[in-house]
Backbone as CSV, one residue per row, in Angstrom:
resi,resn,N_x,N_y,N_z,CA_x,CA_y,CA_z,C_x,C_y,C_z
1,MET,10.858,9.611,-2.898,9.981,8.464,-3.152,8.625,8.744,-2.501
2,PRO,7.500,8.499,-3.173,6.189,8.762,-2.599,5.894,7.823,-1.438
3,ASN,4.946,8.230,-0.625,4.510,7.367,0.478,3.800,6.144,-0.075
4,SER,3.783,5.072,0.693,3.064,3.880,0.284,1.604,4.220,0.055
5,PRO,0.990,3.671,-1.005,-0.426,3.935,-1.204,-1.233,3.343,-0.062
6,GLN,-2.240,4.054,0.317,-3.136,3.567,1.363,-4.545,3.548,0.800
7,THR,-5.375,2.712,1.364,-6.740,2.604,0.923,-7.642,2.925,2.095
8,ALA,-8.532,3.888,1.900,-9.459,4.272,2.959,-10.649,3.334,2.952
9,ARG,-11.036,2.844,4.112,-12.152,1.915,4.242,-13.506,2.580,4.230
10,PRO,-13.616,3.894,4.437,-14.901,4.448,4.759,-16.022,4.177,3.799
11,THR,-15.711,3.906,2.577,-16.792,3.845,1.631,-16.726,2.640,0.738
12,ASN,-16.499,1.533,1.276,-16.424,0.335,0.494,-17.807,0.015,-0.046
13,PRO,-18.025,0.113,-1.369,-19.339,-0.189,-1.897,-19.655,-1.671,-1.847
14,ARG,-18.650,-2.492,-1.577,-18.840,-3.922,-1.413,-18.315,-4.302,-0.045
15,PRO,-19.036,-3.959,1.014,-18.531,-4.251,2.353,-18.213,-5.731,2.503
16,THR,-17.179,-5.993,3.273,-16.759,-7.369,3.443,-17.675,-8.129,4.399
17,ARG,-18.462,-7.449,5.182,-19.370,-8.118,6.109,-20.773,-8.103,5.518
18,ASN,-21.270,-9.278,5.205,-22.581,-9.414,4.571,-22.649,-8.502,3.360
19,ASP,-23.291,-8.921,2.357,-23.322,-8.137,1.135,-24.368,-7.040,1.235
20,ALA,-23.937,-5.815,1.012,-24.853,-4.678,1.028,-25.257,-4.359,-0.399
21,ASN,-26.513,-3.998,-0.587,-26.992,-3.530,-1.874,-26.874,-2.014,-1.840
22,VAL,-25.772,-1.482,-2.378,-25.483,-0.059,-2.272,-26.124,0.680,-3.437
23,PRO,-27.023,1.630,-3.141,-27.658,2.406,-4.215,-26.624,3.222,-4.991
24,GLN,-26.873,3.388,-6.279,-25.989,4.175,-7.152,-25.812,5.575,-6.577
25,GLY,-24.573,6.043,-6.500,-24.296,7.393,-6.022,-24.143,7.508,-4.517
26,TYR,-24.162,6.370,-3.807,-24.038,6.368,-2.344,-22.895,5.462,-1.924
27,LEU,-22.455,5.660,-0.686,-21.375,4.875,-0.108,-21.846,4.285,1.213
28,ALA,-21.588,3.006,1.433,-21.956,2.348,2.689,-20.959,2.745,3.768
29,ILE,-21.468,3.205,4.926,-20.568,3.580,6.024,-20.819,2.777,7.289
30,GLY,-21.862,1.944,7.312,-22.125,1.145,8.498,-23.391,0.319,8.346
31,ARG,-23.614,-0.523,9.351,-24.804,-1.385,9.366,-25.321,-1.479,10.792
32,VAL,-26.625,-1.365,10.946,-27.248,-1.493,12.263,-27.289,-2.979,12.603
33,VAL,-26.631,-3.352,13.711,-26.550,-4.769,14.070,-27.351,-5.119,15.327
34,GLY,-27.900,-4.116,15.989,-28.668,-4.410,17.196,-29.202,-3.153,17.841
35,VAL,-29.885,-3.360,18.952,-30.468,-2.273,19.735,-29.805,-2.272,21.101
36,HIS,-29.654,-1.082,21.667,-29.003,-0.944,22.968,-29.890,-0.094,23.874
37,GLY,-30.380,-0.674,24.922,-31.185,0.074,25.885,-32.618,0.297,25.440
38,LEU,-33.285,1.218,26.142,-34.716,1.450,25.923,-35.028,2.738,25.180
39,ARG,-34.019,3.585,24.948,-34.279,4.922,24.398,-33.941,5.058,22.919
40,GLY,-33.939,3.964,22.193,-33.773,4.025,20.745,-32.349,3.974,20.243
41,GLU,-31.394,3.732,21.116,-30.014,3.623,20.642,-29.839,2.332,19.856
42,VAL,-29.161,2.441,18.722,-28.848,1.259,17.935,-27.340,1.065,17.918
43,LYS,-26.943,-0.185,17.768,-25.525,-0.550,17.701,-25.157,-0.630,16.222
44,VAL,-24.184,0.206,15.813,-23.787,0.286,14.409,-22.392,-0.295,14.230
45,GLU,-22.277,-1.231,13.300,-20.976,-1.754,12.895,-20.431,-0.785,11.841
46,PRO,-19.349,-0.062,12.160,-18.865,0.957,11.219,-18.067,0.361,10.059
47,LEU,-18.219,0.956,8.905,-17.403,0.642,7.740,-16.730,1.933,7.285
48,THR,-16.307,2.721,8.239,-15.698,4.005,7.952,-14.535,4.251,8.890
49,ASP,-13.551,4.964,8.393,-12.435,5.391,9.228,-12.685,6.787,9.779
50,PHE,-13.883,7.316,9.561,-14.226,8.671,9.974,-15.364,8.634,10.994
51,PRO,-15.034,8.542,12.291,-16.066,8.419,13.316,-17.008,9.620,13.390
52,GLU,-16.603,10.757,12.840,-17.474,11.932,12.863,-18.763,11.712,12.065
53,ARG,-18.819,10.660,11.263,-20.063,10.328,10.544,-21.212,10.059,11.512
54,PHE,-20.867,9.665,12.758,-21.892,9.284,13.729,-22.087,10.336,14.814
55,GLU,-21.623,11.553,14.580,-21.800,12.643,15.556,-23.184,13.263,15.412
56,ALA,-23.667,13.838,16.508,-24.969,14.515,16.507,-25.010,15.557,15.398
57,GLY,-26.130,15.593,14.684,-26.320,16.551,13.606,-25.989,16.002,12.230
58,SER,-25.310,14.863,12.159,-24.969,14.272,10.858,-26.226,13.731,10.187
59,LEU,-26.273,13.856,8.874,-27.374,13.287,8.095,-26.893,12.013,7.421
60,LEU,-27.637,10.939,7.629,-27.328,9.647,7.026,-28.570,9.149,6.308
61,TYR,-28.398,8.095,5.522,-29.514,7.515,4.783,-29.618,6.044,5.145
62,LEU,-30.829,5.632,5.530,-31.099,4.281,6.029,-31.640,3.377,4.933
63,GLY,-31.050,2.209,4.814,-31.585,1.182,3.932,-31.583,1.594,2.474
64,THR,-32.004,0.669,1.620,-32.017,0.947,0.186,-33.116,1.933,-0.197
65,GLN,-34.032,2.195,0.726,-35.047,3.225,0.475,-34.483,4.619,0.698
66,LEU,-33.260,4.682,1.270,-32.538,5.933,1.513,-33.358,6.927,2.337
67,GLU,-33.906,6.428,3.432,-34.633,7.307,4.343,-33.627,8.214,5.052
68,GLU,-33.796,9.522,4.873,-32.876,10.471,5.505,-33.159,10.539,6.999
69,VAL,-32.114,10.363,7.800,-32.243,10.452,9.254,-31.121,11.335,9.789
70,GLU,-31.438,12.032,10.858,-30.432,12.850,11.527,-29.948,12.114,12.764
71,VAL,-28.652,12.144,12.986,-28.073,11.537,14.179,-28.334,12.492,15.346
72,LEU,-29.044,11.989,16.368,-29.283,12.791,17.578,-28.122,12.656,18.552
73,SER,-27.550,11.461,18.613,-26.378,11.228,19.464,-25.622,10.021,18.928
74,GLY,-24.329,10.014,19.173,-23.499,8.894,18.758,-22.259,8.832,19.631
75,ARG,-21.858,7.600,19.962,-20.671,7.426,20.798,-20.059,6.062,20.519
76,PRO,-18.728,5.979,20.607,-18.079,4.678,20.404,-18.390,3.741,21.566
77,HIS,-18.477,2.447,21.255,-18.770,1.448,22.281,-18.298,0.079,21.797
78,LYS,-17.181,-0.417,22.367,-16.684,-1.769,22.106,-16.558,-2.084,20.617
79,GLY,-15.893,-1.210,19.873,-15.672,-1.448,18.457,-16.840,-1.104,17.557
80,HIS,-17.927,-0.646,18.135,-19.107,-0.232,17.386,-19.422,1.217,17.763
81,PHE,-20.535,1.716,17.262,-21.045,3.013,17.688,-22.473,2.822,18.156
82,LEU,-22.812,3.506,19.244,-24.193,3.544,19.705,-24.768,4.861,19.205
83,VAL,-25.828,4.762,18.394,-26.365,5.923,17.694,-27.864,5.997,17.915
84,THR,-28.349,7.236,18.088,-29.788,7.494,18.157,-30.161,8.385,16.989
85,PHE,-31.229,8.021,16.270,-31.700,8.802,15.122,-33.011,9.485,15.459
86,ASP,-33.252,10.625,14.805,-34.557,11.270,14.954,-35.627,10.292,14.457
87,ASP,-36.783,10.380,14.993,-37.935,9.511,14.669,-37.773,8.060,15.130
88,TYR,-36.668,7.722,15.790,-36.459,6.370,16.317,-35.912,6.512,17.738
89,THR,-36.765,6.917,18.649,-36.283,7.263,19.994,-36.774,6.309,21.077
90,ASP,-37.289,5.148,20.678,-37.628,4.127,21.671,-37.184,2.773,21.135
91,ARG,-37.107,1.810,22.016,-36.580,0.498,21.640,-37.396,-0.151,20.523
92,SER,-38.703,-0.027,20.589,-39.570,-0.652,19.597,-39.294,-0.121,18.191
93,SER,-39.208,1.181,18.039,-38.945,1.739,16.705,-37.508,1.449,16.271
94,ALA,-36.583,1.433,17.207,-35.189,1.150,16.883,-35.020,-0.290,16.375
95,GLU,-35.822,-1.218,16.893,-35.763,-2.617,16.449,-36.010,-2.741,14.947
96,GLU,-36.808,-1.827,14.384,-37.115,-1.858,12.955,-35.871,-1.607,12.100
97,LEU,-34.842,-1.038,12.697,-33.642,-0.664,11.948,-32.603,-1.776,11.870
98,ARG,-32.790,-2.803,12.675,-31.814,-3.899,12.720,-31.592,-4.463,11.316
99,GLY,-30.310,-4.570,10.931,-29.950,-5.123,9.632,-29.869,-4.105,8.507
100,LEU,-30.325,-2.881,8.744,-30.278,-1.868,7.683,-28.884,-1.270,7.561
101,TRP,-28.515,-0.955,6.348,-27.232,-0.311,6.062,-27.387,1.193,6.132
102,LEU,-26.309,1.874,6.467,-26.279,3.333,6.510,-25.407,3.832,5.370
103,PHE,-25.892,4.866,4.687,-25.199,5.387,3.519,-25.002,6.891,3.625
104,VAL,-24.055,7.407,2.857,-23.883,8.836,2.612,-23.753,9.000,1.104
105,PRO,-24.134,10.174,0.576,-23.943,10.405,-0.858,-22.453,10.438,-1.198
106,GLU,-22.105,9.996,-2.384,-20.700,10.001,-2.805,-20.096,11.395,-2.725
107,ASP,-20.898,12.423,-3.016,-20.339,13.782,-2.982,-20.069,14.266,-1.555
108,ALA,-20.494,13.490,-0.556,-20.199,13.830,0.845,-18.983,13.047,1.352
109,ALA,-18.298,12.375,0.445,-17.118,11.608,0.836,-16.073,12.539,1.437
110,ALA,-15.415,12.062,2.451,-14.380,12.855,3.127,-13.180,13.038,2.202
111,ASP,-12.491,14.155,2.380,-11.261,14.386,1.634,-10.176,13.456,2.165
112,LEU,-9.441,12.882,1.257,-8.378,11.957,1.641,-7.023,12.626,1.484
113,ASP,-6.066,12.123,2.247,-4.687,12.578,2.107,-4.163,12.159,0.734
114,PRO,-3.144,12.871,0.246,-2.544,12.439,-1.012,-2.056,10.992,-0.905
115,ASN,-2.160,10.274,-2.005,-1.719,8.888,-2.084,-2.588,7.934,-1.256
116,THR,-3.813,8.372,-0.951,-4.791,7.532,-0.271,-6.014,7.443,-1.181
117,TYR,-6.582,6.252,-1.308,-7.641,6.014,-2.264,-8.809,5.309,-1.598
118,TRP,-10.005,5.539,-2.123,-11.177,4.797,-1.651,-11.087,3.372,-2.160
119,VAL,-11.616,2.452,-1.402,-11.644,1.050,-1.831,-12.364,0.940,-3.171
120,HIS,-13.491,1.642,-3.302,-14.250,1.515,-4.552,-13.494,2.075,-5.751
121,ASP,-12.487,2.936,-5.525,-11.653,3.407,-6.624,-10.603,2.367,-7.018
122,ILE,-10.124,1.601,-6.057,-9.092,0.600,-6.311,-9.685,-0.668,-6.931
123,LEU,-10.870,-1.060,-6.467,-11.498,-2.271,-7.002,-11.740,-2.118,-8.500
124,GLY,-11.379,-3.131,-9.252,-11.614,-3.119,-10.689,-10.469,-2.557,-11.517
125,LEU,-9.425,-2.020,-10.863,-8.289,-1.500,-11.629,-7.551,-2.643,-12.317
126,SER,-7.113,-2.409,-13.552,-6.247,-3.355,-14.250,-4.860,-3.238,-13.644
127,VAL,-4.202,-4.371,-13.471,-2.878,-4.389,-12.859,-1.857,-4.793,-13.907
128,LEU,-0.851,-3.909,-14.088,0.202,-4.146,-15.059,1.541,-4.203,-14.357
129,SER,2.372,-5.185,-14.749,3.722,-5.269,-14.188,4.592,-4.218,-14.882
130,GLU,5.756,-3.942,-14.310,6.612,-2.906,-14.891,7.149,-3.302,-16.263
131,ASP,7.077,-4.579,-16.613,7.482,-4.979,-17.967,6.293,-5.009,-18.937
132,GLY,5.132,-4.502,-18.490,3.979,-4.344,-19.371,3.007,-5.502,-19.419
133,ARG,3.254,-6.570,-18.650,2.330,-7.713,-18.639,1.076,-7.378,-17.830
134,THR,-0.084,-7.783,-18.349,-1.330,-7.631,-17.605,-1.427,-8.789,-16.623
135,LEU,-1.560,-8.445,-15.326,-1.605,-9.474,-14.286,-3.027,-9.829,-13.878
136,GLY,-3.975,-8.949,-14.129,-5.359,-9.195,-13.752,-6.024,-7.917,-13.283
137,THR,-7.005,-8.094,-12.423,-7.818,-6.989,-11.926,-7.879,-7.053,-10.407
138,VAL,-7.878,-5.895,-9.755,-8.024,-5.859,-8.294,-9.454,-6.255,-7.957
139,THR,-9.607,-7.342,-7.199,-10.942,-7.847,-6.850,-11.290,-7.661,-5.384
140,ASP,-10.286,-7.342,-4.549,-10.563,-7.138,-3.122,-9.393,-6.378,-2.511
141,VAL,-9.656,-5.751,-1.378,-8.623,-5.080,-0.598,-8.692,-5.651,0.810
142,LEU,-7.573,-6.180,1.291,-7.500,-6.739,2.637,-6.803,-5.733,3.537
143,PHE,-7.359,-5.503,4.710,-6.770,-4.580,5.668,-6.030,-5.388,6.718
144,THR,-4.706,-5.258,6.695,-3.865,-5.971,7.645,-3.293,-4.960,8.627
145,GLY,-2.572,-5.401,9.591,-1.994,-4.484,10.564,-0.933,-3.584,9.977
146,ALA,-0.122,-4.089,9.064,1.004,-3.326,8.528,0.592,-2.432,7.362
147,ASN,-0.062,-2.986,6.389,-0.468,-2.249,5.191,-1.623,-2.994,4.533
148,GLU,-2.243,-2.338,3.569,-3.302,-3.002,2.833,-2.686,-3.999,1.853
149,VAL,-3.484,-4.966,1.445,-3.058,-5.947,0.451,-4.124,-5.971,-0.628
150,TYR,-3.691,-5.789,-1.882,-4.606,-5.831,-3.014,-4.652,-7.257,-3.558
151,VAL,-5.850,-7.799,-3.677,-6.043,-9.130,-4.242,-6.273,-8.946,-5.742
152,VAL,-5.376,-9.506,-6.539,-5.441,-9.389,-7.990,-5.811,-10.749,-8.555
153,THR,-6.875,-10.803,-9.346,-7.332,-12.047,-9.949,-7.163,-11.945,-11.457
154,ASN,-6.514,-12.943,-12.037,-6.381,-12.943,-13.502,-7.623,-13.594,-14.092
155,THR,-7.830,-13.383,-15.385,-9.021,-13.933,-16.034,-8.681,-15.025,-17.024
156,THR,-7.407,-15.406,-17.084,-7.002,-16.460,-18.010,-6.791,-17.757,-17.239
157,ALA,-6.856,-18.847,-17.952,-6.671,-20.137,-17.308,-5.185,-20.371,-17.055
158,PRO,-4.769,-20.905,-15.975,-5.612,-21.171,-14.810,-5.845,-19.882,-14.020
159,VAL,-7.075,-19.705,-13.575,-7.414,-18.520,-12.792,-6.702,-18.613,-11.451
160,ARG,-6.057,-17.508,-11.052,-5.371,-17.506,-9.763,-5.355,-16.102,-9.200
161,GLU,-5.012,-16.017,-7.937,-4.938,-14.730,-7.246,-3.492,-14.415,-6.901
162,ILE,-3.172,-13.122,-6.976,-1.876,-12.618,-6.529,-2.168,-11.630,-5.415
163,LEU,-1.461,-11.742,-4.314,-1.620,-10.813,-3.195,-0.482,-9.799,-3.262
164,LEU,-0.841,-8.527,-3.464,0.151,-7.470,-3.597,0.082,-6.525,-2.405
165,PRO,1.139,-6.439,-1.615,1.141,-5.478,-0.514,1.172,-4.058,-1.082
166,ALA,0.390,-3.162,-0.522,0.339,-1.769,-0.976,1.486,-0.999,-0.342
167,THR,2.695,-1.254,-0.866,3.907,-0.592,-0.373,4.594,0.097,-1.545
168,ASP,5.496,1.030,-1.230,6.252,1.731,-2.274,7.046,0.781,-3.148
169,GLU,7.543,-0.276,-2.570,8.344,-1.247,-3.328,7.530,-1.934,-4.407
170,VAL,6.247,-2.154,-4.143,5.406,-2.942,-5.048,4.529,-2.052,-5.927
171,ILE,3.833,-1.098,-5.341,2.914,-0.250,-6.097,3.696,0.936,-6.655
172,LEU,3.898,0.951,-7.960,4.670,2.020,-8.595,3.818,3.255,-8.853
173,SER,2.566,3.035,-9.309,1.667,4.169,-9.539,0.224,3.697,-9.587
174,VAL,-0.661,4.611,-9.222,-2.100,4.387,-9.307,-2.627,5.444,-10.266
175,ASP,-3.204,5.006,-11.374,-3.721,5.920,-12.386,-5.233,5.713,-12.473
176,LEU,-5.980,6.482,-11.666,-7.428,6.297,-11.628,-8.104,6.645,-12.953
177,PRO,-7.731,7.753,-13.617,-8.393,8.034,-14.897,-8.214,6.906,-15.922
178,ALA,-7.041,6.290,-15.957,-6.789,5.186,-16.890,-7.256,3.845,-16.326
179,ARG,-7.694,3.818,-15.044,-8.152,2.600,-14.362,-7.047,1.549,-14.358
180,ARG,-5.812,2.001,-13.967,-4.652,1.120,-14.027,-3.797,1.251,-12.767
181,LEU,-3.240,0.131,-12.363,-2.312,0.051,-11.240,-1.021,-0.546,-11.800
182,ASN,0.075,0.196,-11.696,1.369,-0.280,-12.184,2.170,-0.798,-10.992
183,VAL,2.702,-2.028,-11.134,3.335,-2.677,-10.000,4.692,-3.282,-10.373
184,ARG,5.512,-3.471,-9.343,6.763,-4.203,-9.463,6.569,-5.521,-8.712
185,LEU,6.745,-6.610,-9.415,6.608,-7.914,-8.779,7.917,-8.302,-8.113
186,LEU,7.912,-8.305,-6.810,9.084,-8.755,-6.062,9.149,-10.278,-6.125
187,PRO,10.325,-10.846,-5.937,10.451,-12.312,-5.961,9.452,-12.980,-5.008
188,GLY,8.755,-13.974,-5.535,7.813,-14.733,-4.719,6.383,-14.225,-4.758
189,LEU,6.122,-13.029,-5.254,4.754,-12.500,-5.253,3.854,-13.175,-6.261
190,ALA,4.380,-13.519,-7.419,3.540,-14.104,-8.459,3.824,-15.581,-8.704
191,ASP,4.630,-16.172,-7.846,4.990,-17.588,-8.032,3.908,-18.502,-7.516
C-alpha cells in the first residue's frame, strides 16, 4: 500500500496568511513582517518547509517587482527567520521591505519525496469518489498535526464543503496530468 499523500507547504501560490499577489512562474516562500536590530535584519514569516531557502548565498525575489536579492545571512528565530539581504544592510533600508513577499522561480522548486505534492498542484483538482461521482474541487489544504486535510467544495446547490484527510484510507490516487483526485468516502465524511 502506498504511503499517505502529503502536501508540501513551501510553495503555496495562495498563502493562507494575507493574500499574496504571486507573479506567474514564481512561488511564494515567505513574507517580511518586520525589522530586527540596526544592521538590516528583517523578520521573515516562512511559507516553506525548506529552511535552506534563507541560507547565505541564496537568491530570492522581493515583491511583485521581483527584485533579485542575495541572502547575506539567515537564521531561525522564534518561528520566523532573521534574514539580511545585499543592498539592505541598515535598519532604514530594511524598513522598506516590510510587507513584501519573497519568491523563487517555479523551476527552483525543491525536489519532493514520492507521494508528496505541492499545494499549488493539489488546489483545483477535481475530486471523484470510487463509484465515479464528482464531489467537487479541492479549494484549500489545511495543515494539521496528524496529516493534511483537503477542503473539497462542490459547485452544485446546495454548495458545501467536504473535509478529506490525506490518508491512504481516503486518498486512492492523485493524477496530476488528468487534474483528478480519486477518493474513498469513509462513513461520515460526506454526510
